[in-house]
PAFIFI-478245 format. One line per 4 residues: their letters; for each residue z, x, y of C-alpha. Coordinates in pm, whole numbers. Layout:
N
a) Z:X:Y ~ ...
This chain:
395
mfcr) -105:5130:12999 ~ -273:5271:12680 ~ -630:5275:12603 ~ -691:5214:12231
tdqq) -1057:5279:12266 ~ -1007:5646:12398 ~ -667:5675:12249 ~ -504:5801:12568
iicy) -242:5687:12838 ~ -397:5536:13148 ~ -271:5393:13477 ~ -279:5024:13585
scpv) -603:5073:13782 ~ -807:5243:13504 ~ -891:4922:13314 ~ -1101:4803:13608
dehk) -1266:5139:13672 ~ -1310:5423:13432 ~ -1186:5237:13124 ~ -1346:4894:13221
ghdt) -1414:4700:12903 ~ -1199:4912:12671 ~ -934:4774:12439 ~ -621:4838:12658
vsaa) -255:4729:12610 ~ 86:4808:12765 ~ 258:5126:12660 ~ 539:4919:12529
vert) 309:4724:12287 ~ 135:5027:12174 ~ 469:5200:12103 ~ 578:4901:11901
ekqr) 260:4929:11685 ~ 291:5313:11650 ~ 649:5280:11570 ~ 566:5037:11283
elev) 300:5277:11146 ~ 552:5567:11183 ~ 806:5374:10971 ~ 548:5297:10695
srqn) 451:5664:10695 ~ 823:5767:10670 ~ 867:5523:10383 ~ 569:5678:10208
iqqr) 697:6031:10264 ~ 1053:5940:10149 ~ 907:5778:9834 ~ 703:6095:9756
iqdr) 1022:6295:9813 ~ 1208:6079:9562 ~ 914:6109:9313 ~ 916:6486:9361
ekdv) 1276:6509:9316 ~ 1249:6313:9001 ~ 969:6557:8876 ~ 1198:6851:8973
kllq) 1476:6697:8751 ~ 1228:6645:8463 ~ 1119:7002:8495 ~ 1472:7128:8520
qkle) 1541:6925:8207 ~ 1223:7073:8040 ~ 1333:7416:8148 ~ 1670:7375:7983
avsl) 1507:7215:7673 ~ 1259:7507:7647 ~ 1557:7761:7688 ~ 1768:7572:7436
sadk) 1475:7544:7190 ~ 1397:7918:7234 ~ 1752:8023:7189 ~ 1775:7794:6871
aved) 1454:7928:6733 ~ 1569:8296:6799 ~ 1893:8208:6625 ~ 1733:8031:6334
seki) 1456:8287:6289 ~ 1716:8576:6288 ~ 1912:8383:6033 ~ 1618:8326:5811
ftel) 1500:8681:5845 ~ 1847:8798:5773 ~ 1852:8582:5460 ~ 1503:8727:5369
ihli) 1633:9083:5417 ~ 1944:9007:5204 ~ 1726:8850:4947 ~ 1502:9157:4936
qkrs) 1811:9388:4939 ~ 1951:9182:4646 ~ 1621:9209:4472 ~ 1615:9579:4532
sdvk) 1972:9614:4408 ~ 1885:9424:4098 ~ 1571:9632:4025 ~ 1775:9948:4074
qqir) 2050:9820:3846 ~ 1786:9727:3582 ~ 1628:10074:3602 ~ 1952:10254:3579
sqqe) 2053:10033:3281 ~ 1730:10103:3110 ~ 1764:10460:3193 ~ 2118:10480:3059
tevs) 1994:10301:2727 ~ 1690:10534:2704 ~ 1899:10854:2770 ~ 2163:10742:2518
rvkv) 1885:10681:2264 ~ 1725:11020:2334 ~ 2066:11199:2308 ~ 2141:11036:1972
nmkk) 1802:11143:1853 ~ 1858:11484:1992 ~ 2190:11519:1801 ~ 2022:11408:1486
lele) 1755:11672:1526 ~ 2012:11952:1613 ~ 2216:11849:1311 ~ 1907:11856:1092
itql) 1790:12182:1248 ~ 2142:12328:1169 ~ 2134:12203:804 ~ 1772:12331:754
krkd) 1865:12676:893 ~ 2175:12684:662 ~ 1954:12585:370 ~ 1675:12828:467
aglk) 1938:13105:494 ~ 2063:13029:148 ~ 1727:13025:-13 ~ 1628:13349:176
klsh) 1952:13518:31 ~ 1843:13370:-317 ~ 1502:13516:-285 ~ 1638:13857:-225
iedh) 1837:13878:-555 ~ 1670:14123:-776 ~ 1835:14054:-1092 ~ 1648:13792:-1283
vqfl) 1939:13632:-1460 ~ 2154:13611:-1161 ~ 1850:13460:-970 ~ 1796:13191:-1231
hnyp) 2178:13148:-1254 ~ 2200:13081:-889 ~ 1880:12880:-857 ~ 1936:12531:-749
skls) 1898:12249:-989 ~ 1681:12058:-743 ~ 1491:12171:-439 ~ 1395:11931:-164
astk) 1047:11789:-260 ~ 953:11688:105 ~ 890:11922:387 ~ 868:11636:637
sssi) 1136:11580:896 ~ 1282:11246:981 ~ 1045:11050:1216 ~ 1142:11034:1586
nirp) 951:10782:1792 ~ 844:10982:2104 ~ 719:10732:2366 ~ 467:10822:2637
lryf) 614:10968:2946 ~ 552:10653:3145 ~ 883:10465:3154 ~ 921:10299:3485
edvt) 563:10320:3641 ~ 511:9956:3574 ~ 814:9874:3780 ~ 683:10072:4079
aavs) 348:9896:4041 ~ 506:9567:4049 ~ 704:9641:4364 ~ 405:9786:4533
elrd) 216:9466:4466 ~ 498:9260:4611 ~ 508:9494:4917 ~ 126:9444:4964
elqe) 158:9059:4932 ~ 439:9060:5194 ~ 238:9290:5431 ~ -59:9053:5405
ilre) 157:8748:5489 ~ 322:8921:5787 ~ 11:9103:5920 ~ -281:8895:5851
rwtk) -207:8526:5769 ~ 6:8404:6053 ~ 28:8430:6429 ~ 200:8253:6704
tsrt) 32:8006:6932 ~ 132:7927:7280 ~ 316:7607:7346 ~ 106:7334:7497
gtev) 237:7013:7660 ~ 544:6895:7467 ~ 418:7005:7127 ~ 659:7207:6906
evll) 549:7566:6864 ~ 414:7614:6521 ~ 267:7904:6307 ~ -101:7879:6235
pqle) -361:8090:6048 ~ -533:8347:6251 ~ -874:8266:6389 ~ -1181:8431:6227
pktr) -1268:8763:6360 ~ -1542:8795:6623 ~ -1701:9126:6511 ~ -1799:9274:6183
agfl) -1537:9544:6233 ~ -1289:9266:6252 ~ -1413:9116:5920 ~ -1400:9458:5750
rysr) -1018:9458:5793 ~ -1030:9202:5514 ~ -1295:9364:5290 ~ -1256:9321:4923
eitl) -1427:9527:4660 ~ -1602:9284:4414 ~ -1711:9377:4076 ~ -1898:9155:3824
dpnt) -1755:9049:3497 ~ -1994:9158:3210 ~ -1848:8880:2988 ~ -1983:8611:3230
anpl) -2327:8766:3282 ~ -2637:8563:3169 ~ -2818:8773:2901 ~ -3119:8804:3139
llls) -2898:8999:3396 ~ -2859:9368:3388 ~ -2543:9497:3557 ~ -2528:9844:3717
egnr) -2367:10028:3995 ~ -2031:10000:3850 ~ -2087:9629:3776 ~ -2153:9567:4143
kaea) -2526:9496:4103 ~ -2711:9231:3901 ~ -3083:9251:3825 ~ -3299:9001:3656
mqkq) -3477:9139:3341 ~ -3759:9009:3133 ~ -3564:9073:2802 ~ -3223:8951:2710
qpys) -2947:9221:2715 ~ -2755:9309:2411 ~ -2437:9132:2526 ~ -2185:9020:2276
shpd) -2122:8660:2231 ~ -1850:8545:2464 ~ -1719:8200:2568 ~ -1718:8296:2935
rftn) -2094:8386:2945 ~ -2336:8160:3133 ~ -2594:8082:2876 ~ -2881:7922:3070
wcqv) -2821:7972:3446 ~ -2908:8320:3551 ~ -2574:8396:3720 ~ -2247:8590:3699
lsse) -1897:8568:3824 ~ -1665:8844:3963 ~ -1382:8995:3764 ~ -1145:8960:4056
sltg) -977:8618:4148 ~ -968:8562:4516 ~ -675:8425:4720 ~ -554:8517:5070
rcyw) -798:8638:5329 ~ -1113:8821:5177 ~ -1443:8936:5309 ~ -1737:9069:5120
evew) -2121:9114:5154 ~ -2410:9064:4920 ~ -2742:9260:4959 ~ -3020:9079:4783
kggg) -3391:9117:4736 ~ -3656:8897:4553 ~ -3752:8538:4553 ~ -3413:8375:4623
vrva) -3033:8412:4549 ~ -2737:8176:4565 ~ -2426:8346:4709 ~ -2138:8144:4564
vayk) -1772:8091:4493 ~ -1634:7908:4193 ~ -1318:7814:4005 ~ -1272:8001:3676
disr) -1299:7683:3478 ~ -1660:7614:3577 ~ -1873:7515:3265 ~ -2055:7804:3105
dggs) -2266:7678:2815 ~ -2586:7487:2872 ~ -2826:7422:3159 ~ -2655:7115:3296
necg) -2544:7086:3669 ~ -2186:7132:3550 ~ -2271:7513:3512 ~ -2483:7579:3824
fgfn) -2340:7716:4132 ~ -2335:7452:4406 ~ -2438:7168:4162 ~ -2081:7053:4086
dksc) -1731:7013:4239 ~ -1612:7347:4103 ~ -1837:7567:4299 ~ -2031:7593:4614
alyc) -2309:7821:4724 ~ -2546:7933:5006 ~ -2899:7953:4886 ~ -3112:8224:5059
dnks) -3481:8308:5050 ~ -3699:8490:5291 ~ -3773:8167:5498 ~ -3464:7951:5500
yhfl) -3107:7866:5390 ~ -2923:7578:5264 ~ -2568:7507:5147 ~ -2509:7337:4813
fnni) -2193:7163:4700 ~ -2168:6896:4433 ~ -2542:6879:4403 ~ -2574:6782:4781
ktpv) -2796:7010:4987 ~ -2744:7072:5347 ~ -3004:7260:5546 ~ -2861:7573:5736
lgpc) -3033:7735:6045 ~ -3001:8091:6119 ~ -3177:8431:6119 ~ -3300:8535:5772
ssrv) -3141:8842:5655 ~ -3131:9039:5321 ~ -2743:9059:5359 ~ -2500:8784:5362
gvhl) -2137:8810:5454 ~ -1874:8585:5302 ~ -1519:8524:5464 ~ -1255:8334:5259
dhka) -935:8224:5419 ~ -790:8071:5086 ~ -475:7914:5231 ~ -633:7775:5531
gils) -915:7629:5308 ~ -1185:7792:5522 ~ -1508:7946:5369 ~ -1768:8093:5596
fysv) -2114:8246:5546 ~ -2275:8498:5789 ~ -2615:8647:5823 ~ -2558:9016:5861
setm) -2793:9250:6053 ~ -2728:9436:6365 ~ -2520:9136:6454 ~ -2335:8876:6269
tllh) -2462:8510:6286 ~ -2244:8223:6150 ~ -2467:8026:5912 ~ -2219:7772:5772
rikt) -1848:7701:5736 ~ -1658:7454:5542 ~ -1300:7331:5573 ~ -1146:7205:5262
kftr) -832:7268:5029 ~ -849:7523:4755 ~ -630:7438:4470 ~ -648:7754:4268
plha) -792:8113:4296 ~ -1165:8145:4338 ~ -1421:8396:4199 ~ -1727:8526:4384
gicl) -2061:8466:4216 ~ -2438:8524:4239 ~ -2725:8345:4099 ~ -3087:8493:4093
cyys) -3272:8164:4118 ~ -3627:8241:3989 ~ -3554:8470:3686 ~ -3814:8711:3830
sgdt) -3802:9053:3697 ~ -3671:9314:3971 ~ -3481:9045:4167 ~ -3148:9198:4251
aefc) -2822:9102:4412 ~ -2544:9356:4492 ~ -2193:9341:4614 ~ -2186:9613:4894
klk) -1932:9890:4932 ~ -1771:9828:5263 ~ -1606:10104:5458
């Protein structure tokens, strides 16, 4: 017998004694029931085994796919980098050939001029020797008899164009600039991300740095363009600082000059990844970026930083911030500071403003698409004499 209540085997006399009133059945009946449960359990386990075996096959296929994809990526990237290396080597060979060709042309020209000069020197020495011999004749009649009918009236030599000794420095500068651009792409702009799920591995822009030291890796020295400065702005500190003045400065007339808005643009055009800081004091300042073709003449919104679609700006005063773009004002929360950091990732279309003190606090970030190079700008908002804004020198 089997007592289902106590889940134990019992003898035939137990149901009338110790297990009286319990649910009891014969061992054979209970075995049949348990056998049925066992089969169901086995079926479930077998189904799980089949499912897991399918999963193992899928993982094996994924493993093979990952290996094949990685091998192909290595092969393709090696091929591409080899092509890139060959392209650079070809360009290097072309540059060398051009330099040598220009060198040969220049050397040939110099040698021709040298021969002309040497021949002229020889002729002049011969002529000078003859005149010297003539000058030593004491007999007046013989002197006059041998005196040439015509002496050279000019003492000037034939003109030889001597160029400055800077023949190929421009080539070196151009190659150096190319190297710097390639270094920026390889070192700063791109990084590999880990594979997630079934997505294909891609190259994405690096994330923004977390510390000021990280931002300083991208620091860019900014200078202000005097031809864009409003006449009420005095530029100093190597054109890094702008100060509002009561009297107009004697600037010349220039089509790039802001005539009404008290603002100025940088000389440098900004692409790639750049970071700069602006130290300001006074009533308020707009720290801006703008396209070069922003309007300059007059006091309309088309000229003011942040009031059109060709510029945007972070307004700062001693109590608050707000962000301006296309004449739309967005309140910005953050600790007030006299120094603002700006990080531009031109290719990624990211522009970020930071409050800089002992720590850096993100104030505002936009994600957009920049279609051409940008220029940094500042606007002293209240025309108050003594208000200043300066692009800091960063170590």
